[in-house]
Backbone bond lengths (Angstrom), bond angles and torsions (degrees), N, CA, C in turn:
res aa  C-N    CA-C-N  psi(-1)  N-CA   C-N-CA  omega(-1)  CA-C   N-CA-C  phi
1 M - - - 1.462 - - 1.513 109.26 -
2 A 1.307 116.25 151.23 1.462 120.80 -179.33 1.535 109.70 -130.29
3 Y 1.300 115.02 165.90 1.460 120.82 174.54 1.527 109.30 -92.19
4 Y 1.320 114.73 155.98 1.467 121.59 170.15 1.507 105.90 -137.09
5 I 1.327 117.60 164.42 1.478 123.74 -179.41 1.493 107.26 -110.19
6 N 1.378 114.18 122.59 1.449 118.32 -177.58 1.527 112.33 -85.87
7 E 1.321 116.95 -178.85 1.486 123.33 -175.33 1.525 112.58 -68.79
8 D 1.309 119.05 -7.17 1.480 120.92 176.02 1.537 111.71 -72.15
9 C 1.317 117.64 -12.57 1.479 121.26 -177.94 1.513 111.29 -54.47
10 I 1.352 115.96 135.06 1.458 120.26 177.54 1.486 114.07 -108.10
11 S 1.376 113.86 12.64 1.465 122.98 178.90 1.527 114.46 55.51
12 C 1.316 115.72 40.16 1.481 119.66 -178.85 1.568 110.21 -79.49
13 G 1.350 116.86 -23.32 1.438 120.02 178.70 1.522 116.37 85.61
14 A 1.311 118.59 1.96 1.441 122.41 -177.46 1.538 111.57 -60.68
15 C 1.296 118.15 -32.43 1.447 123.72 -173.21 1.578 111.08 -75.22
16 E 1.305 117.88 -36.11 1.467 122.76 -170.91 1.534 113.34 -55.07
17 P 1.357 118.13 -53.12 1.471 117.00 -178.82 1.530 114.47 -70.88
18 E 1.310 118.94 -14.22 1.466 123.25 -179.20 1.529 111.15 -82.96
19 C 1.330 119.66 -17.53 1.451 121.10 -176.50 1.522 111.91 -69.92
20 V 1.315 116.29 122.59 1.476 121.28 -175.70 1.493 112.66 -74.14
21 V 1.337 118.56 -17.48 1.470 121.51 179.26 1.533 111.95 -115.18
22 S 1.298 119.04 8.07 1.450 125.62 178.10 1.537 113.12 55.26
23 C 1.311 116.12 45.35 1.461 119.04 -178.35 1.532 114.27 -102.89
24 I 1.391 115.15 9.66 1.495 119.73 177.78 1.497 109.37 -106.83
25 S 1.319 114.44 133.49 1.467 121.16 179.61 1.508 110.47 -140.42
26 A 1.353 116.75 159.49 1.454 121.36 176.39 1.503 109.46 -73.08
27 G 1.313 115.95 130.98 1.468 120.47 174.20 1.516 107.78 -99.75
28 D 1.305 117.94 -169.24 1.468 122.52 178.60 1.506 112.50 -61.37
29 E 1.364 115.62 -44.75 1.469 119.06 -177.05 1.544 112.93 -123.19
30 I 1.292 118.92 -30.06 1.452 123.18 178.22 1.537 108.07 -132.46
31 Y 1.356 115.72 169.00 1.457 120.67 175.06 1.534 107.14 -76.69
32 L 1.331 115.44 154.58 1.442 122.56 -177.04 1.507 109.80 -127.32
33 I 1.322 116.50 147.43 1.455 124.03 174.98 1.543 109.52 -112.08
34 D 1.328 116.45 129.80 1.451 120.50 172.90 1.500 107.07 -77.95
35 E 1.303 116.73 102.96 1.489 121.47 -173.73 1.528 112.72 -67.54
36 E 1.331 118.64 -18.07 1.471 122.09 177.53 1.509 109.71 -74.10
37 T 1.301 116.73 -29.46 1.483 123.47 -176.23 1.552 112.57 -94.00
38 C 1.329 115.41 -30.61 1.461 122.04 -175.28 1.552 110.94 -56.00
39 V 1.356 115.75 133.72 1.446 122.01 -179.73 1.540 111.44 -104.24
40 D 1.293 116.94 11.67 1.473 121.17 173.03 1.558 111.77 61.54
41 C 1.330 117.56 39.24 1.456 120.84 -178.17 1.532 111.50 -83.75
42 G 1.348 117.64 -29.06 1.442 121.40 177.17 1.532 114.25 84.65
43 A 1.343 117.50 5.01 1.476 119.70 178.86 1.527 111.48 -57.98
44 C 1.281 115.58 -38.09 1.515 119.65 -179.41 1.531 110.33 -63.73
45 A 1.298 116.85 -42.30 1.470 121.62 179.63 1.494 111.52 -63.48
46 G 1.309 116.12 -32.92 1.478 119.61 -177.60 1.508 115.45 -69.60
47 V 1.327 117.46 -23.00 1.460 121.78 -179.03 1.530 114.64 -107.45
48 C 1.310 116.48 -7.96 1.484 118.20 -176.15 1.525 110.65 -73.20
49 P 1.350 118.42 126.41 1.468 121.26 -178.77 1.558 112.16 -73.29
50 V 1.287 119.05 -15.88 1.475 121.58 -177.69 1.534 112.91 -117.36
51 D 1.326 117.22 6.76 1.452 121.70 177.01 1.537 112.83 60.62
52 A 1.341 118.00 39.00 1.467 121.44 -176.90 1.498 113.17 -79.10
53 P 1.340 122.40 -34.90 1.475 119.60 179.01 1.525 108.51 -73.32
54 K 1.364 114.57 129.97 1.472 121.49 179.95 1.493 109.53 -131.90
55 P 1.355 116.88 148.28 1.485 118.38 174.79 1.527 109.57 -74.17
56 R 1.307 114.60 145.10 1.475 119.07 176.15 1.480 110.30 -83.20
């Protein structure tokens, strides 16, 4: 299972440096997670101020 970032994302960037496999990047409007690379660690969810990263 992988995480994804929902539409609640405010593009603050807090999640990107926390990703242990560097699978988070800035998209056009919100941050995106490469679900093929995600290892389901949840580090991104732990730092997000709006709880946008969710497990699939």
